[in-house]
C-alpha positions as CSV (number, residue, x, y, z in Angstrom):
1,M,78.4,108.6,81.9
2,L,79.0,107.6,85.5
3,K,76.3,108.2,88.1
4,K,78.2,110.5,90.4
5,N,75.6,110.3,93.1
6,N,76.6,106.6,93.6
7,A,79.1,106.6,96.4
8,W,80.3,103.1,95.6
9,L,81.9,104.6,92.4
10,W,84.2,107.0,94.2
11,V,84.5,106.3,98.0
12,P,86.4,103.0,97.7
13,S,88.8,104.3,95.0
14,L,89.4,107.6,96.7
15,Y,90.5,105.9,99.9
16,F,92.7,103.5,98.0
17,A,94.2,106.6,96.4
18,S,94.8,107.9,99.9
19,G,96.5,104.8,101.3
20,L,98.7,103.9,98.3
21,P,101.0,107.0,98.4
22,Y,101.2,107.0,102.2
23,H,102.5,103.4,102.3
24,A,104.6,103.8,99.2
25,I,106.4,106.7,100.9
26,T,106.6,105.4,104.4
27,S,106.7,101.6,104.0
28,I,108.3,100.8,100.7
29,S,111.0,103.4,100.9
30,D,112.8,101.7,103.8
31,I,112.8,98.3,102.0
32,M,114.1,100.0,98.8
33,Y,116.9,101.8,100.7
34,K,117.9,98.6,102.5
35,D,117.9,96.7,99.2
36,M,120.2,99.3,97.7
37,G,122.8,99.1,100.5
38,V,121.9,102.0,102.8
39,D,122.8,101.5,106.5
40,N,120.1,101.0,109.1
41,A,120.8,104.2,111.0
42,S,120.4,106.3,107.8
43,I,117.3,104.4,106.7
44,A,115.5,104.9,110.0
45,L,116.4,108.6,110.2
46,Y,115.5,109.5,106.6
47,T,112.2,107.5,106.5
48,S,111.2,108.9,109.9
49,I,111.7,112.4,108.6
50,L,109.3,111.7,105.8
51,L,106.5,111.6,108.5
52,I,106.9,115.4,109.1
53,P,104.2,116.5,106.6
54,W,101.6,114.3,108.3
55,T,102.7,115.7,111.7
56,I,102.4,119.3,110.8
57,K,99.5,119.1,108.3
58,P,97.0,121.0,110.6
59,L,99.1,124.1,110.0
60,W,98.0,124.4,106.4
61,S,94.6,122.7,106.7
62,P,92.8,126.1,106.8
63,L,94.2,126.9,103.4
64,V,92.5,123.8,102.0
65,E,89.3,124.7,103.8
66,M,89.2,128.3,102.6
67,I,90.7,128.3,99.1
68,G,89.3,126.6,96.0
69,T,87.1,123.5,96.3
70,R,87.9,120.2,98.1
71,R,87.2,118.4,94.9
72,N,90.0,120.3,93.1
73,W,92.4,119.9,96.0
74,T,91.8,116.2,95.9
75,L,92.2,115.8,92.2
76,Y,95.2,117.9,91.6
77,S,97.0,116.3,94.6
78,Q,96.6,113.0,92.9
79,L,98.0,114.5,89.7
80,L,101.0,115.9,91.5
81,L,101.6,112.5,93.1
82,V,102.0,111.1,89.6
83,F,104.9,113.4,89.0
84,C,106.4,112.7,92.5
85,F,106.5,108.9,91.9
86,A,107.7,109.4,88.3
87,A,110.6,111.5,89.8
88,V,111.4,108.6,92.2
89,A,111.5,106.2,89.3
90,F,113.9,108.4,87.3
91,A,116.1,109.1,90.4
92,V,116.6,105.5,91.5
93,P,119.3,104.6,88.9
94,S,121.2,107.9,89.6
95,S,124.5,107.9,91.5
96,S,122.9,110.5,93.9
97,F,119.8,108.3,94.3
98,I,119.6,108.9,98.1
99,L,119.3,112.6,97.9
100,L,117.1,112.7,94.8
101,T,114.7,110.0,95.9
102,F,114.5,111.5,99.4
103,A,113.6,114.9,97.8
104,A,110.9,113.3,95.7
105,F,109.5,111.3,98.6
106,M,109.4,114.4,100.8
107,L,107.5,116.4,98.1
108,G,105.2,113.4,97.7
109,A,104.6,113.3,101.5
110,F,103.5,117.0,101.6
111,V,101.2,116.4,98.6
112,S,99.8,113.2,100.1
113,S,99.1,114.8,103.5
114,T,97.3,117.6,101.7
115,H,95.3,115.1,99.7
116,D,94.2,113.5,103.0
117,I,93.0,116.9,104.4
118,A,91.0,117.6,101.2
119,L,89.6,114.1,100.9
120,D,88.2,113.9,104.4
121,G,86.5,117.3,103.8
122,F,85.1,116.1,100.5
123,Y,83.8,112.9,102.0
124,I,81.6,115.0,104.4
125,L,80.3,117.2,101.7
126,G,79.9,114.5,99.1
127,L,77.7,112.1,101.2
128,P,74.5,112.7,103.1
129,Q,74.9,112.2,106.9
130,E,73.0,109.0,106.9
131,K,75.5,107.4,104.5
132,Q,78.7,108.7,106.1
133,S,78.6,106.2,109.0
134,F,77.9,103.3,106.6
135,F,80.7,104.2,104.2
136,S,83.2,104.8,107.1
137,G,83.8,101.0,107.2
138,I,84.1,100.9,103.4
139,R,86.6,103.6,103.3
140,N,88.7,102.0,106.0
141,T,88.6,98.7,104.2
142,F,89.9,100.1,100.9
143,Y,92.6,102.1,102.8
144,R,93.7,98.7,104.2
145,I,93.5,97.2,100.7
146,A,95.9,99.9,99.6
147,T,98.2,98.9,102.5
148,V,98.2,95.3,101.2
149,F,98.8,96.5,97.6
150,S,101.7,98.8,98.4
151,S,103.5,96.9,101.2
152,G,102.7,93.5,99.7
153,V,102.0,93.4,96.0
154,L,104.4,96.3,94.9
155,V,107.2,94.9,97.0
156,M,106.7,91.4,95.5
157,F,106.6,93.0,92.1
158,A,110.0,94.7,92.8
159,D,111.4,91.3,93.8
160,R,110.1,89.6,90.7
161,M,111.4,92.5,88.5
162,G,114.8,92.3,90.2
163,K,115.1,88.6,89.3
164,S,114.0,89.3,85.7
165,L,116.2,92.4,85.1
166,E,119.1,91.2,87.3
167,N,119.4,94.8,88.5
168,G,117.8,95.9,91.8
169,N,117.9,99.6,90.9
170,H,116.0,99.1,87.6
171,A,113.5,96.9,89.5
172,W,112.7,99.7,92.0
173,S,112.6,102.2,89.1
174,A,109.9,100.0,87.4
175,T,108.0,99.6,90.7
176,F,107.6,103.4,91.2
177,A,106.9,103.9,87.5
178,I,103.9,101.5,88.0
179,T,102.9,103.4,91.1
180,A,102.9,106.6,89.1
181,L,100.8,105.0,86.4
182,I,98.3,103.8,88.9
183,M,97.9,107.3,90.4
184,A,97.5,108.7,86.9
185,I,94.7,106.2,86.2
186,L,93.0,107.1,89.5
187,F,93.3,110.8,88.7
188,F,91.6,110.5,85.3
189,Y,88.9,108.1,86.7
190,H,88.1,110.5,89.6
191,R,87.7,113.4,87.3
192,K,84.7,111.6,85.9
193,A,83.5,109.7,89.0
194,M,83.7,112.3,91.7
195,P,80.5,114.3,92.3
196,K,80.3,118.1,92.5
197,P,78.6,118.7,95.8
198,A,76.6,122.0,96.0
199,D,78.3,122.9,99.2
200,D,81.8,122.5,97.8
201,I,82.0,126.1,96.7
202,A,85.2,127.7,95.4
203,R,86.2,130.5,97.8
204,M,89.0,133.1,97.8
205,P,89.5,134.8,101.2
206,K,90.0,138.5,101.4
207,N,93.2,138.2,103.4
208,I,95.3,135.7,105.3
209,G,93.5,136.7,108.6
210,E,90.3,135.2,107.3
211,V,92.0,131.9,106.5
212,F,93.5,131.5,109.9
213,G,90.8,133.4,111.8
214,N,89.7,130.7,114.2
215,F,92.9,128.7,114.1
216,G,94.2,130.4,117.3
217,D,91.0,129.6,119.1
218,I,91.2,125.9,118.0
219,I,94.7,125.7,119.4
220,K,93.8,127.5,122.6
221,T,90.8,125.4,123.4
222,Y,92.7,122.2,122.7
223,F,95.4,123.0,125.2
224,Q,92.7,124.1,127.7
225,K,91.1,120.7,127.8
226,P,91.1,118.9,131.2
227,G,94.0,116.4,131.5
228,I,95.8,117.9,128.5
229,W,99.4,117.0,129.8
230,A,98.5,113.4,130.6
231,T,96.9,113.2,127.1
232,L,100.0,114.6,125.4
233,L,102.2,112.1,127.2
234,F,99.8,109.3,126.2
235,L,99.7,110.4,122.5
236,L,103.5,110.8,122.2
237,L,104.6,107.7,124.2
238,F,101.9,105.0,123.9
239,R,103.6,103.7,120.7
240,F,107.1,104.4,121.8
241,P,108.1,100.7,121.5
242,E,106.2,100.2,118.2
243,A,107.7,103.3,116.7
244,Q,111.1,101.7,117.0
245,L,110.1,98.2,116.1
246,G,108.2,99.3,113.0
247,K,111.4,100.9,111.6
248,I,113.8,98.1,112.3
249,G,111.6,95.0,112.0
250,K,111.6,94.9,108.2
251,L,115.3,95.7,108.0
252,F,115.9,92.8,110.4
253,L,114.0,90.5,108.1
254,M,116.1,91.6,105.2
255,D,119.6,91.6,106.8
256,T,122.0,88.8,106.4
257,L,122.2,85.9,108.8
258,A,125.8,86.9,109.7
259,A,124.5,90.4,110.6
260,G,121.9,88.8,112.9
261,G,119.0,89.1,110.4
262,L,116.8,86.5,108.7
263,E,118.0,87.1,105.1
264,L,114.6,87.0,103.5
265,S,113.9,88.1,99.9
266,K,111.9,91.2,99.1
267,G,109.1,88.9,97.8
268,D,108.9,87.1,101.1
269,I,108.9,90.3,103.1
270,G,106.2,91.7,100.8
271,F,104.0,88.7,101.5
272,L,104.7,88.5,105.3
273,N,104.2,92.2,106.0
274,G,101.8,93.2,103.3
275,V,99.5,90.2,103.4
276,I,100.0,88.1,106.7
277,G,100.8,91.2,108.8
278,V,97.9,93.3,107.5
279,A,95.5,90.4,107.9
280,G,96.5,90.2,111.6
281,L,96.2,94.0,111.9
282,I,92.7,94.1,110.4
283,A,91.5,91.1,112.5
284,G,92.8,92.7,115.7
285,G,91.2,96.0,114.8
286,I,87.8,94.4,114.1
287,L,88.0,92.4,117.4
288,G,89.0,95.6,119.3
289,G,86.0,97.5,117.9
290,I,83.6,94.7,118.9
291,C,85.0,94.4,122.4
292,I,84.8,98.2,123.1
293,S,81.3,98.4,121.8
294,R,80.2,95.9,124.4
295,K,81.9,97.1,127.6
296,G,83.5,100.5,126.7
297,L,87.0,101.8,126.3
298,K,87.8,102.0,130.0
299,Y,87.0,98.3,130.6
300,W,89.2,97.1,127.7
301,L,92.1,99.6,128.2
302,W,94.5,97.3,130.1
303,P,93.9,94.2,128.0
304,M,94.6,96.3,124.9
305,V,97.7,97.9,126.4
306,T,98.9,94.3,127.1
307,A,98.0,93.2,123.6
308,I,100.0,96.0,121.9
309,S,103.0,95.4,124.1
310,L,103.7,91.8,125.0
311,P,103.6,90.2,121.5
312,D,106.7,92.3,120.6
313,I,108.6,89.5,122.2
314,V,108.3,87.4,119.0
315,Y,111.1,89.6,117.6
316,V,113.3,88.7,120.6
317,Y,112.6,85.0,119.8
318,M,113.3,85.5,116.0
319,S,116.6,87.4,116.7
320,L,117.8,84.6,119.0
321,A,116.6,81.6,117.0
322,Q,116.9,83.0,113.5
323,P,114.2,80.6,112.2
324,G,114.5,79.5,108.6
325,S,110.8,78.5,108.2
326,L,108.5,81.1,106.6
327,G,105.6,79.5,108.4
328,I,107.2,80.2,111.8
329,I,108.2,83.7,110.8
330,G,104.7,84.4,109.4
331,C,103.1,83.2,112.6
332,C,105.3,85.5,114.7
333,I,104.4,88.5,112.5
334,F,100.7,87.7,112.5
335,I,100.7,87.4,116.3
336,E,102.5,90.7,116.7
337,Q,100.2,92.5,114.3
338,L,97.1,91.0,115.7
339,G,98.0,92.3,119.1
340,Y,99.0,95.7,117.6
341,G,95.6,96.0,115.8
342,F,93.7,95.1,118.9
343,G,95.7,97.4,121.2
344,F,95.7,100.3,118.7
345,T,91.9,100.4,118.9
346,A,92.2,101.9,122.4
347,Y,94.6,104.6,121.1
348,T,92.3,105.7,118.3
349,L,89.2,105.6,120.4
350,Y,90.9,107.7,123.1
351,M,91.7,110.4,120.5
352,I,88.0,110.5,119.6
353,Y,87.1,110.7,123.2
354,F,89.5,113.5,123.9
355,A,88.3,115.4,120.8
356,Q,84.7,115.7,122.1
357,G,83.4,119.2,122.6
358,K,84.1,122.4,120.6
359,Y,86.0,121.8,117.3
360,P,85.9,118.0,117.5
361,T,87.3,117.5,113.9
362,A,90.1,120.0,114.3
363,H,91.0,118.7,117.7
364,F,91.1,115.2,116.4
365,A,93.5,116.3,113.7
366,I,95.8,117.9,116.2
367,S,95.8,114.7,118.2
368,T,96.8,112.8,115.0
369,A,99.7,115.2,114.6
370,F,101.0,114.3,118.0
371,M,100.4,110.7,117.1
372,S,102.6,111.1,114.1
373,L,105.2,113.0,116.1
374,G,105.3,110.1,118.6
375,M,106.1,107.7,115.7
376,M,108.6,110.0,114.0
377,L,111.0,110.9,116.9
378,P,111.7,107.4,118.3
379,G,111.9,106.1,114.7
380,M,114.7,108.6,113.9
381,I,117.0,107.2,116.6
382,S,116.0,103.5,116.3
383,G,118.6,102.8,113.6
384,Y,121.4,104.2,115.7
385,I,120.3,102.2,118.7
386,Q,120.2,99.0,116.7
387,E,123.6,99.5,115.1
388,S,125.1,100.1,118.5
389,V,123.7,97.1,120.3
390,G,122.7,94.6,117.6
391,Y,119.4,93.0,116.8
392,E,119.0,90.8,119.8
393,N,119.7,93.6,122.3
394,F,117.6,96.0,120.3
395,F,114.5,93.9,120.5
396,I,115.1,93.3,124.3
397,W,115.3,97.1,124.5
398,V,111.9,97.4,122.7
399,M,110.4,95.1,125.3
400,L,111.8,97.3,128.1
401,C,110.2,100.3,126.4
402,T,106.8,98.7,126.8
403,I,107.0,99.8,130.4
404,V,106.5,103.4,129.0
405,T,103.3,102.3,127.3
406,F,101.9,100.9,130.6
407,A,103.0,104.0,132.5
408,V,101.3,106.6,130.2
409,S,98.1,104.5,130.0
410,A,97.8,104.7,133.8
411,I,97.6,108.5,133.9
412,I,94.7,109.1,131.5
413,K,91.1,109.3,132.6
414,I,88.2,107.9,130.6
415,D,84.4,107.9,131.2
416,P,83.4,104.3,131.9
417,N,80.5,104.6,129.5
418,F,82.5,105.9,126.5
419,G,82.5,103.5,123.6
420,K,79.6,101.3,124.6
421,K,77.0,100.6,122.0
């Protein structure tokens, strides 16, 4: 029997189970669609729409809080994700694969976002307060490991299967079948490994009013916070350039040289984005946390704004030079992701800063919804812009969009002492 009071047995695997479906749905889907011949405008639109559940998840979070137990919500969300990824695997070879896979991905997105709500609540109930801060780093690490596994290992697996089977469709079908199998293993493991906290009590509200009783007050107090309009502009537009670059960057790496791309294999892209890129992202995030802990968020705001903006120029270089060396391309991606990880620290810390006061957890969740919306809307149109102007001009446009990042960073107000150790 597993010792369920040992957090090492369930915290790492649960947050791996959180990161795997998110990145499989939002990061692997665009590579799969590009490999199967879908145009850039459609890919950017469809895969951006898949972010909707994470954008609106605060709307049904009271249901998760008030009905059943967080343990059951977590477990059965994982089980449903097994069927969602199995559905993708069956749908890929179909002649209507775009419609069918998109429907399966969208269902999976709703289930995965619900899983995230339940899991964060279970984490608080399943660990004593003195352990929550210690395991916060562990959970983030295993979430990043899931990023490497999904964006890196699974994409490289799809590339290897494509060469073995000589059929790209069957390779992607096998990839998502493996993803479904992994989620099934995690579900059965967590049934045994997850504890049953005494405070995680099954509830059934008397009426819908009880479920959403304080929801109105949460929304009201959020929009009554000082500087709300400046904050909303910051949340929506800080990543305006990155929201577009993130959608088109991988498609650029895959596209043919004649179309202005770099014509890399899926395996190369899996390694560059899922391993090299994530390494830069993690290094930048760690460095950002160390810096802010020493002199505070306000002190480091402008260096971080610069770091998240200027390295985007490596894509301008790659679109002009079309380098054939994986070493050069890897260095470019590492530099861009290092800057992104460093700069994104300011964004996440500001959301924590703004959430202080009444309902900090709920207000932070609302901010993350605006964050997701800020990624979704620009991403939806990025493919149309790229197809209209080409890769070179698109990446120049992204650099011009960094002016927006600097502008919205100038209008927020931060306590100089916030973030210091």
